[in-house]
Each structure stands twice: as C-alpha cells, then as structure tokens.
NUSEPA-570590 format. One record per residue (C-alpha): chain; x, z, y. Coordinates in Angstrom, 3 decimals, always signed. Each point is the difference from the previous one (the first is absolute). Example, Ala and Ser with C-alpha at 12.3 -4.5 7.8 and 13.67 -1.06 7.14 Angstrom:
<sites>
SITE   dopa          x          z          y
SITE      A    +12.300     +7.800     -4.500
SITE      A     +1.370     -0.660     +3.440
</sites>
This chain:
<sites>
SITE   dopa          x          z          y
SITE      A    -18.593    -51.905    -36.864
SITE      A     +2.040     +3.002     +1.507
SITE      A     +3.176     -1.817     +1.640
SITE      A     +1.887     +3.433     +0.038
SITE      A     +2.250     +1.671     -2.803
SITE      A     -1.970     +3.219     -1.690
SITE      A     +3.505     +1.274     +0.433
SITE      A     +0.616     -0.384     +3.612
SITE      A     -3.206     +0.900     +0.639
SITE      A     +0.328     +3.752     -1.279
SITE      A     +3.262     -0.002     +1.566
SITE      A     -1.334     -0.161     +3.763
SITE      A     -3.499     +1.509     -0.636
SITE      A     -0.478     +3.772     +1.403
SITE      A     -2.735     +0.119     -1.949
SITE      A     -0.313     -1.543     -3.358
SITE      A     -3.116     +0.903     -1.283
SITE      A     -2.547     -2.201     +1.440
SITE      A     +2.199     -3.430     -1.139
SITE      A     +0.184     +1.522     -3.536
SITE      A     -3.721     +0.404     +0.157
SITE      A     -0.626     -3.895     +0.694
SITE      A     +2.523     -0.889     -2.710
SITE      A     -2.222     +2.097     -2.504
SITE      A     -3.274     -1.173     +0.951
SITE      A     +1.063     -3.234     -0.186
SITE      A     +1.233     +0.530     -3.303
SITE      A     -3.789     +1.619     -1.170
SITE      A     -1.319     -3.561     +1.555
SITE      A     +2.056     -2.507     -1.611
SITE      A     +2.802     +1.674     -2.252
SITE      A     +3.195     +1.199     -0.305
SITE      A     +2.190     -3.038     -0.064
SITE      A     -1.895     -1.596     +3.050
SITE      A     +0.359     +2.859     +1.774
SITE      A     +3.574     +0.156     -0.521
SITE      A     +0.612     -3.491     +1.242
SITE      A     -2.036     +0.656     +3.081
SITE      A     +1.974     +2.880     +0.942
SITE      A     +3.353     -1.315     -1.473
SITE      A     +0.219     +3.265     -2.185
SITE      A     +0.888     -0.018     -3.674
SITE      A     -3.138     +0.839     -2.177
SITE      A     +1.660     +2.774     -1.279
SITE      A     -0.141     +1.547     +3.474
SITE      A     -3.785     -0.932     +0.757
SITE      A     -0.869     +1.591     -3.512
SITE      A     +1.676     +3.344     +0.961
SITE      A     -2.057     +0.343     +3.222
SITE      A     -3.282     -0.844     -1.554
SITE      A     +0.522     +2.353     -2.720
SITE      A     +0.742     +2.673     +2.616
SITE      A     -2.486     -0.749     +2.105
SITE      A     -2.631     +0.098     -2.571
SITE      A     +1.721     +3.805     -1.075
SITE      A     -0.235     +1.524     +3.556
SITE      A     -1.388     -2.297     +2.386
SITE      A     +0.931     -0.976     +3.396
SITE      A     +2.750     +2.536     +0.109
SITE      A     +1.776     -0.813     -3.263
SITE      A     +1.034     -3.117     +2.049
SITE      A     +2.649     +2.224     +1.999
SITE      A     +3.646     +0.025     -0.959
SITE      A     +1.024     +2.707     -2.284
SITE      A     +2.956     +2.039     +0.106
SITE      A     +3.236     -1.049     -2.572
SITE      A     +1.113     +3.595     +0.154
SITE      A     +1.079     +1.643     -3.247
SITE      A     -1.987     +2.667     -1.453
SITE      A     +3.237     +1.858     -0.910
SITE      A     +3.865     -0.338     +1.085
SITE      A     +2.488     +1.129     -2.362
SITE      A     +2.393     +0.216     +3.262
SITE      A     -2.401     +2.151     +2.303
SITE      A     +1.569     +3.130     +1.433
SITE      A     -1.055     +2.958     -1.909
SITE      A     -2.761     +2.427     +1.809
SITE      A     +2.562     +2.997     +0.130
SITE      A     +2.803     -2.314     +1.796
SITE      A     -3.041     -1.044     +2.402
SITE      A     -1.185     +3.721     +0.450
SITE      A     +4.166     +1.136     +0.958
SITE      A     +0.172     -3.073     +2.557
SITE      A     -3.733     +0.935     +1.742
SITE      A     +1.488     +3.679     +0.293
SITE      A     +3.702     -1.310     +1.490
SITE      A     -2.148     -1.299     +3.176
SITE      A     -1.497     +3.559     +0.815
SITE      A     +3.760     +1.080     +0.322
SITE      A     +1.600     -3.311     +1.451
SITE      A     -2.624     -0.464     +2.196
SITE      A     +1.435     -2.513     +2.575
SITE      A     +2.887     -1.342     -2.237
SITE      A     -0.705     -3.672     -1.691
SITE      A     +0.202     -0.850     -3.541
SITE      A     +3.516     -1.190     -0.006
SITE      A     +1.159     +3.347     +1.156
SITE      A     -2.182     +1.843     -2.478
SITE      A     +1.311     -1.962     -2.838
SITE      A     +3.830     +0.366     +1.178
SITE      A     -0.861     +4.110     +0.474
SITE      A     -1.640     +0.781     -3.258
SITE      A     +1.907     -2.578     -1.884
SITE      A     -3.308     -1.905     -1.020
SITE      A     +0.474     -2.912     -2.285
SITE      A     -3.495     -1.627     +1.451
SITE      A     +0.526     -3.093     +2.713
SITE      A     -0.989     +1.048     +3.613
SITE      A     -3.167     -2.848     -0.581
SITE      A     -1.149     +2.032     -3.001
SITE      A     +0.359     +3.346     +1.886
SITE      A     -2.020     -1.206     +2.906
SITE      A     -2.471     -1.435     -2.432
SITE      A     -0.422     +3.620     -1.358
SITE      A     -0.608     +1.067     +3.355
SITE      A     -2.044     -2.755     +0.992
SITE      A     -2.634     +0.602     -3.081
SITE      A     -0.145     +3.597     +1.076
SITE      A     -0.964     -0.444     +3.162
SITE      A     +2.344     +1.379     +1.473
SITE      A     +1.110     -0.949     +3.947
SITE      A     +3.224     -1.642     +0.611
SITE      A     +2.501     +1.005     +2.134
SITE      A     -0.884     -2.052     +2.656
SITE      A     -0.473     +1.796     +3.399
SITE      A     -3.829     +0.501     +0.249
SITE      A     -1.904     -1.982     +3.003
SITE      A     -0.482     +1.580     +3.179
SITE      A     -3.466     +0.663     +0.273
SITE      A     +0.301     +1.969     -3.356
SITE      A     +2.436     +2.089     +1.834
SITE      A     -1.744     +0.419     +2.887
SITE      A     -3.236     +0.945     -2.237
SITE      A     +2.594     +2.770     -1.854
SITE      A     +1.087     +0.957     +3.318
SITE      A     -3.363     +0.610     +1.384
SITE      A     -1.043     +2.095     -2.835
SITE      A     +3.230     +2.407     +0.265
SITE      A     -0.946     +0.477     +4.012
SITE      A     -3.346     +0.810     -1.094
SITE      A     +1.239     +3.335     -1.824
SITE      A     +2.129     +1.034     +3.240
SITE      A     -1.305     +3.071     +1.931
SITE      A     -1.161     -0.499     +3.458
SITE      A     +3.366     -0.358     +2.248
SITE      A     +2.077     +0.762     -3.578
SITE      A     +1.641     -3.238     +0.982
SITE      A     +0.122     -1.620     +3.729
SITE      A     +2.244     -2.549     +1.728
SITE      A     +1.263     -0.502     +3.527
SITE      A     +1.521     -3.197     +1.529
SITE      A     +0.619     -1.742     +3.454
SITE      A     -1.174     -3.574     +1.180
SITE      A     +1.023     -1.692     +3.319
SITE      A     -2.960     -1.145     +1.868
SITE      A     +1.910     -2.611     +1.893
SITE      A     +0.438     -2.712     -2.582
SITE      A     -4.163     -0.740     -0.103
SITE      A     -0.397     -2.444     +2.946
SITE      A     -3.355     +0.589     +0.460
SITE      A     +1.448     +3.855     +1.378
SITE      A     +2.869     -0.659     +1.359
SITE      A     -0.851     -1.137     +3.604
SITE      A     -2.261     +2.809     +0.132
SITE      A     +2.235     +2.557     -1.103
SITE      A     +2.889     -1.600     +2.690
SITE      A     -2.775     +0.381     +3.187
SITE      A     -2.314     +2.388     -0.877
SITE      A     +3.022     +2.789     -1.342
SITE      A     -1.403     +0.152     -3.349
SITE      A     +1.639     +1.901     -2.975
SITE      A     +2.648     -2.438     -1.807
SITE      A     -0.048     +1.895     -3.183
SITE      A     -2.305     +1.694     -2.564
SITE      A     +0.707     +2.678     -1.884
SITE      A     -2.419     -0.321     -3.268
SITE      A     -0.984     +3.030     -2.504
SITE      A     -1.628     -0.894     -3.029
SITE      A     -1.349     +2.214     -3.130
SITE      A     +0.396     -1.774     -3.353
SITE      A     -3.114     +1.100     -2.045
SITE      A     -2.854     -0.166     +2.994
SITE      A     +1.795     -2.146     +2.265
SITE      A     -0.472     +2.219     +3.071
SITE      A     +1.903     -1.678     +2.755
SITE      A     +1.320     +2.152     +3.236
SITE      A     +1.875     -2.217     +2.951
SITE      A     +2.542     +1.084     +2.709
SITE      A     +1.226     -2.411     +2.866
SITE      A     +3.401     -0.273     +1.984
SITE      A     +2.005     -2.149     +1.996
SITE      A     +2.797     +0.091     -2.695
SITE      A     +1.257     +0.485     -3.380
SITE      A     +2.074     +3.671     +0.088
SITE      A     +0.286     +2.696     -2.226
SITE      A     -1.539     +2.761     +2.693
SITE      A     -3.042     -2.042     +0.342
SITE      A     -0.453     +0.223     -3.932
SITE      A     +0.685     +3.495     +0.042
SITE      A     -2.612     +0.449     +2.476
SITE      A     -2.418     -2.124     -2.035
SITE      A     +0.575     +2.153     -2.795
SITE      A     -0.551     +3.363     +1.219
SITE      A     -3.081     -1.608     +1.956
SITE      A     -1.385     -0.933     -3.482
SITE      A     +1.336     +3.471     -1.588
SITE      A     -1.934     +2.335     +2.382
SITE      A     -3.312     -1.783     -1.219
SITE      A     +0.682     -0.125     -3.623
SITE      A     +0.917     +3.418     +0.186
SITE      A     -2.672     +0.923     +2.287
SITE      A     -2.981     -1.218     -2.457
SITE      A     +2.165     +0.681     -2.932
SITE      A     +0.037     -3.221     -1.632
SITE      A     +3.311     +0.472     -1.762
SITE      A     +0.292     +0.457     -4.227
SITE      A     +3.055     +2.289     -0.493
SITE      A     +2.078     -2.819     -0.537
SITE      A     -0.042     -3.108     +1.755
SITE      A     +2.469     -2.958     +1.058
SITE      A     +0.559     -1.795     +3.022
SITE      A     +1.479     -3.511     -0.438
SITE      A     +1.757     -2.067     +2.244
SITE      A     +2.333     -2.700     +0.280
SITE      A     +3.867     +0.397     +1.150
SITE      A     -0.296     -0.622     +3.454
SITE      A     +1.892     +2.145     +2.240
SITE      A     -3.324     +1.085     +1.756
SITE      A     -0.297     +2.250     -3.313
SITE      A     +3.493     +0.683     -1.343
SITE      A     +1.997     -0.300     +3.144
SITE      A     +3.535     -1.022     +0.141
SITE      A     +0.394     -2.002     -3.684
SITE      A     +3.120     +2.256     -0.493
SITE      A     -1.274     +3.278     +1.260
SITE      A     +0.635     +2.742     -2.702
SITE      A     -2.881     +2.347     +1.338
SITE      A     -3.902     -0.749     -0.257
SITE      A     -1.071     -1.576     +2.707
SITE      A     -2.751     +1.674     +2.771
SITE      A     -2.403     -1.838     -1.572
SITE      A     +0.286     +1.090     -3.481
SITE      A     +0.498     +3.424     +1.407
SITE      A     -3.247     -0.453     +1.614
SITE      A     -2.231     -1.005     -2.833
SITE      A     +1.701     +2.522     -2.572
SITE      A     -1.091     +2.722     +2.361
SITE      A     -3.298     +0.087     -1.958
SITE      A     +0.371     +1.765     -3.620
SITE      A     -0.041     -2.386     -2.546
SITE      A     +0.294     -2.989     +2.311
SITE      A     +3.485     -2.091     -0.680
SITE      A     +1.316     -3.267     +1.584
SITE      A     +1.189     -2.823     -2.565
SITE      A     +1.532     -3.354     +0.962
SITE      A     -0.342     -3.069     -1.889
SITE      A     +2.299     -2.139     -1.591
SITE      A     +2.163     -2.129     +2.418
SITE      A     -1.725     -3.510     +0.200
SITE      A     -3.096     +1.373     -2.194
SITE      A     -2.356     -0.725     +2.441
SITE      A     -3.102     -0.667     -2.332
SITE      A     +0.163     +3.814     -0.273
SITE      A     -1.172     +0.189     +3.226
SITE      A     -2.843     -2.381     -0.749
SITE      A     -3.270     +2.072     +0.871
SITE      A     +1.551     +0.854     +3.489
SITE      A     +0.779     -3.768     +0.588
SITE      A     -3.399     -0.833     -0.895
SITE      A     -1.130     +1.428     +3.319
SITE      A     +2.364     -1.578     +1.753
SITE      A     -1.233     -3.718     -1.496
SITE      A     -3.554     +1.223     +0.738
SITE      A     -0.039     +1.195     +3.477
SITE      A     +1.640     -3.013     +1.704
SITE      A     -2.807     -2.419     -0.650
SITE      A     -3.169     +2.836     +0.313
SITE      A     +1.808     +1.910     +3.180
SITE      A     +3.187     -1.665     +1.751
SITE      A     -0.963     -3.646     -0.467
SITE      A     -3.799     +0.651     +1.521
SITE      A     +0.114     +2.759     +2.384
SITE      A     +0.610     -0.144     +3.620
SITE      A     +1.518     +2.867     +1.686
SITE      A     -0.582     +0.987     +3.547
SITE      A     +3.216     +2.840     +0.272
SITE      A     +1.451     +2.451     -2.545
SITE      A     -3.033     +2.251     +0.348
SITE      A     -2.322     -2.855     -1.400
SITE      A     +2.350     -0.255     -2.716
SITE      A     -0.269     +3.469     -1.075
SITE      A     -3.544     -0.118     +0.637
SITE      A     -0.434     -2.829     -2.802
SITE      A     +2.628     +0.704     -2.462
SITE      A     -2.125     +3.573     -0.118
SITE      A     -3.207     -1.999     -0.668
SITE      A     +1.967     -2.398     -2.862
SITE      A     +1.662     +3.044     -1.893
SITE      A     -3.466     +1.628     -0.040
SITE      A     -1.705     -3.127     -1.249
SITE      A     +2.604     -0.420     -2.885
SITE      A     -0.080     +3.655     -1.032
SITE      A     -3.861     +0.446     +0.313
SITE      A     -1.728     -3.421     -0.540
SITE      A     +2.347     -2.926     -1.349
SITE      A     +0.064     -0.573     -3.682
SITE      A     +3.080     -0.499     -1.924
SITE      A     -0.816     -2.780     -2.617
SITE      A     +3.282     +1.177     -1.717
SITE      A     -1.722     +3.580     -0.427
SITE      A     -3.216     -0.778     -1.482
SITE      A     -1.480     -1.375     +3.433
SITE      A     -0.056     +3.800     +0.901
SITE      A     +0.910     +1.253     +3.387
SITE      A     +2.885     +2.786     +0.383
SITE      A     -2.597     +2.131     +1.260
SITE      A     -2.044     -0.188     -3.328
SITE      A     +2.832     +0.006     -2.197
SITE      A     +1.321     +3.923     +1.695
SITE      A     -3.356     +0.939     -0.695
SITE      A     +0.592     -1.099     -3.733
SITE      A     +3.231     +2.196     +0.131
SITE      A     -0.599     +2.871     +2.030
SITE      A     -3.437     +0.201     +1.345
SITE      A     +0.857     +3.054     +2.165
SITE      A     +2.254     -1.906     +2.187
SITE      A     -1.109     +0.327     +3.447
SITE      A     -0.718     -3.778     +1.498
SITE      A     +1.524     +0.744     +3.168
SITE      A     +3.261     -0.271     -1.754
SITE      A     -0.368     -3.539     -0.101
SITE      A     -0.719     -0.876     +3.437
SITE      A     +2.726     +1.452     +1.834
SITE      A     +0.972     -2.454     +2.564
SITE      A     +3.115     -2.194     +0.143
SITE      A     +2.818     +1.728     +1.717
SITE      A     +1.623     -1.205     +3.063
SITE      A     +3.664     +1.266     -0.612
SITE      A     +1.469     -1.143     +3.273
SITE      A     -2.459     +2.095     +1.449
SITE      A     +0.352     +3.069     -2.615
SITE      A     +3.801     -0.229     +0.691
SITE      A     -0.604     +0.258     +3.622
SITE      A     -2.128     +2.848     -0.290
SITE      A     +2.212     +1.508     -2.394
SITE      A     +3.245     -0.532     +2.413
SITE      A     -1.773     +1.451     +3.115
SITE      A     -1.098     +3.478     -2.250
SITE      A     +4.112     -0.164     -1.350
SITE      A     +1.082     +0.034     +3.713
SITE      A     -2.230     +2.710     +1.211
SITE      A     +1.994     +2.350     -2.964
SITE      A     -1.125     +3.349     +0.213
SITE      A     -0.544     +3.009     -2.714
SITE      A     -3.271     -1.554     -1.262
SITE      A     +0.253     -3.843     +0.672
SITE      A     +0.991     -2.348     -2.866
SITE      A     +3.457     -1.557     +0.453
SITE      A     +2.100     -1.997     -2.208
SITE      A     +3.425     +0.899     -1.068
SITE      A     +3.272     -1.980     +0.347
SITE      A     -1.722     -2.622     +2.400
SITE      A     +0.462     -0.878     +3.527
SITE      A     -3.087     -1.594     +1.839
SITE      A     -0.117     -1.909     +3.079
SITE      A     -2.802     -0.902     +2.019
SITE      A     -1.857     -3.088     -0.762
SITE      A     +1.010     -3.381     +0.688
SITE      A     -1.434     -1.364     +3.665
SITE      A     +2.269     -3.230     -0.333
SITE      A     -0.495     -2.767     -2.052
SITE      A     +1.832     -0.177     -3.579
SITE      A     +2.624     -2.359     +0.321
SITE      A     -1.506     -2.556     -2.592
SITE      A     -3.113     +0.235     +2.618
SITE      A     +2.181     -0.593     +2.873
SITE      A     +0.044     -4.277     -0.117
SITE      A     +3.119     -2.028     -0.088
SITE      A     +1.086     +1.214     +3.289
SITE      A     +0.959     +2.913     -1.247
SITE      A     +3.864     -0.507     -0.997
SITE      A     +0.304     -2.213     +3.404
SITE      A     -1.314     +3.044     +2.183
SITE      A     +2.137     +2.344     -1.677
SITE      A     +3.627     -1.951     +0.402
SITE      A     -0.642     -1.498     +3.260
SITE      A     -2.811     +1.900     +1.992
SITE      A     +0.682     +3.326     -0.940
SITE      A     +3.485     +0.141     +1.561
SITE      A     -0.862     -1.432     +3.194
SITE      A     -2.585     +2.952     +0.313
SITE      A     +2.751     +2.360     -1.024
SITE      A     +2.255     -1.319     +2.509
SITE      A     -2.555     -0.128     +2.900
SITE      A     -1.180     +3.605     -0.730
SITE      A     +4.007     +1.271     +0.372
SITE      A     +0.164     -1.640     +3.297
SITE      A     -3.265     +1.433     +1.202
SITE      A     +1.166     +3.635     -1.146
SITE      A     +3.511     +0.004     +1.478
SITE      A     -1.391     -1.012     +3.026
SITE      A     -2.307     +2.852     +0.523
</sites>
C-alpha cells in the first residue's frame, strides 16, 4: 500500500500523469476499490481517470482547464479594440494614466491584460542589445562621411605608456576622427589639449576630404563640449574649430548634450581598442618611431581589421559597398604630428610676405627651448625664489663694475 495520500502526491508533483497511470493499471488488474485503498484515493477519482484513459489514452491523464466557455462579464470586443487603439496614441503611458485621461471604466489590470493578449510590448525600456541592433541598422543607412565624430584622449593615464612618453618625448594626447557608417579612423597626436591643435587637426582632415571628394552634400562633424572644440564656455561667436569645419560646403559642427557621453560611443570605442592593441604592447624608441607605428596601426585598422559590430567587414570593404569609386589612398593618409605641423605653420607665418600663409590676429613666438614648468621637477619653485635673485644681484654687480 502506498504510504502517501493521493492529494499530497498530486500537490507536490510536477508531472502527474505517471502516478495516475500506475493507479489506472492497478485498477485494471485488481479493481477500482482496491486501487482506491492502495493509492489513498476515493473510488470516484479512480473511475474518472480510468474512463479518461480509455477515451484519450495516456494524454487523457492531464489536468483539464476549468475555465468557463463563456463569461457574461467579459469585456466586449469593441471596447477591447478601443483600448488597443489607445496604445498607439499613448505609447509609453501606463494603464492607470490612460484610464484617467480617457475616462475609462475598466480597471488598470484589465487594460494591461488586453494589451498583453494583443501582444503589445510593455512600456519598459528595451534591453541594451536591442537598442544596439536598432542603432546598427540606422548607422548602416548613413552615407559615407555623413556622420563623423571627433574626440581627444589623454594618453598619460596608460601605465605601460606613461614612462615611455616621459622619457622619450612622445605625444601626450591623441586626437581621433571616426566615421560612423564604415568606421574609418584618422589620428593626430600632440603635447596637450588645445583649441589650436583641434583646429589644425580639423584643417588636416578637411584637406583630404576635399581632395578626394569624399563628403556628401550635407554632413555632420560631432564633438563633445570640451574647450578644445567650442573655445570658452561663454563665447558668443563660433570657435576657430567650428569655423574650420564649416568652411567645407554642407559640413556642420554639432556638439552633444552636456554629460551625454554615450553619444560619442563610436569614437570612444577606438580609445578602448587602442589601449590593449597598441599602447600596452608596443615599445617606442623615439617620437619618429611612435609616428611610424601609429601609421601602421591606422592602416591596419582601416584596411585589414574586421569589425564584428559591422558584419565582420573591414572599413575599406564597407566603403567599397557605399562608394566604389572612392580612392583607396584616402584611408591611407598618415596620422599627423600636430606639434610638428604647428611649428611648420608658425615658421611660414613669421616669414610673412604677400605670397606666404599667415594666420590673422595671432602673435607667434619661437618654439620653447626650455622645459615647461611641469617638466622642470620639484626644484623649479626653489630655484625661482632663491637662486634666481642671487644670480640677478651678481649680474648687476658685474655690469656696474664694468
């Protein structure tokens, strides 16, 4: 005899059919009442499952729904249709608010049930991977260079690169240009973050975009709200960077909303990739060696590195699909040393003359030959206060004696 009550066994079982099948087979062998005594069930329960097994076989041992076939209090179909139509108007408004706004008599729980039965998505925010897939489809529709981003990265927060930069006079800041639809990458390097370097980098990129006729009729160059792009926070006129961008017909400079750093995700991805792929594994002899290896990495990224976010295709493959007649040499322009470019431009400006390039409203000075205050070491403040006055006094005595 089974030591457990039939009711408790059914309550704890996930699949009840095997137990009922044993009870039915016992009833066939020894009768209904002996089976009822053996399984601690009533004879009527045993007969019910015997009849169902004879009618439907093993599948007849499943529980059947007790839901009524007709409910007199069911919501009419025309009311359901009206509630479903309201969801297209109040897209992300909850059931309780829709009930108040439309003066419905239905309970919020009933409204949500109607929407669920109609397979209408809930108002909860979609998952991150869903948003990324949607953005991927949107970016794929962009024309080549219709949307591009620029940003800067401080390289001195990379431990593997820090000591090399300090001892071998390597760049401290990276200027990055990223095209959104295909992922084309252009790089620039400098000693600091400044509006002057951002302006030079924009001019450098504009030169090649114009030379290879790569821009569409309307394009956007997006940056954050850093002073290297917008100048002073309270400036009333466009910065030099903005004016340089908008010199090209149809190109406009837009900035992201303050604090909305995710809007720069495409260019920030480059910074995240270059740390483990370039800065953490490369050793540099000097600045020329650094620029040579940066050139190799940029060419590798644009021509050979597949992007898993973009169907495992390289930027050059995506460019060929969007604009087959584009010259491949555009993707092979080298990264620019902005310090060297600045010195070259200032040397030309100092020459002056009718046919020389000049920069208006700027006074240029010779390049610094002494180290910057931040590079002089902890003795700089001591020397400036004690040693220099003594040297000045000795100099005055010397010249007065002569």
